[in-house]
C-alpha positions, 0 to 999 in steps of 0.5 A: 647701786654701790660702786667700788672705790677706785684705788689710786697708786702713787708714782713709783717708788712708793714708801713702805707705809703706803705699800702696806696700806695698799696691801692691806686694802687689797687683802680686805677687798678680796675677803668680801668675795672669797666666800662666794663662788669666784675663781682666782682669775675673777678675783684678779679682775676684780682687783684690776678694776679697782685700779691695782696695777697688773705689774709689780710696783717698786717700794723705796726701803732702807736697803734700796728699792724692791717690788711687790705685786699687790694682787699676787700678795692678796691672793696668797694671803687668802689662800693662806687662810683657806678662804679660796676654794679648790678650783676643781671642787668648785667646777664639779659644784657647778656641774651638779648645779647645772644638772639640777637646773636642766642646763646642758653640758655645753652651757656648763663648758662655756660657763666654766671657760668664761670664769677662767678654769683650766681645761683639767678642772673643766674635764673633771666637772664634765665627768660628774655631770649628770646628763639624765638628771639634766634632761629630766629637769629640762623636761619638767621646765618644758612641760610647763610651757603652754605651747606644747600642751595642745599639740598631737603626740608626734608633734609635741615629741618633735617640739620637745626634742627641738626645744632640748637641742636649742638648750644645747643638748646633744641628739644622742643624749636625747635619743637615749631618754626618748621613753621619758619624752614620750611620757610628756 
């Protein structure tokens, strides 16, 4: 498996040429990830894992000493090229994807917070989340399970509801779609 090369930051203050090389490397490192669904928080963590400091580094210049934060500069560069997606838009895309895969809103909320999304973005994605579609897709995956096929209708319905609740769906949402459950 390919492991990312660790960056070694020389002792401060560093020369302008070293700073330029490090900043260029940070920008190039982020360019690999920006086409994928990564949040700014995750991109920062990737640079920190590579060895970039979490604080500003002092640079020796002709005018004296100034400081630069490589991670912030690299993120700013990617934003200027429009390589980073809008986080609200990305959260809404996650909601549609989770709904299509039969995942619950609870799972969606957990995933978004773990990826570093803000509360406003999470709430916007939950508004776009289609519960009916998610339950329908979850039911399709449950139908394929052999454990419920040979049960009596009452027992099968009970098992399906139990399975949906284990997946994170709330009973109130499940009860609204009981007629679809009875078809299974």
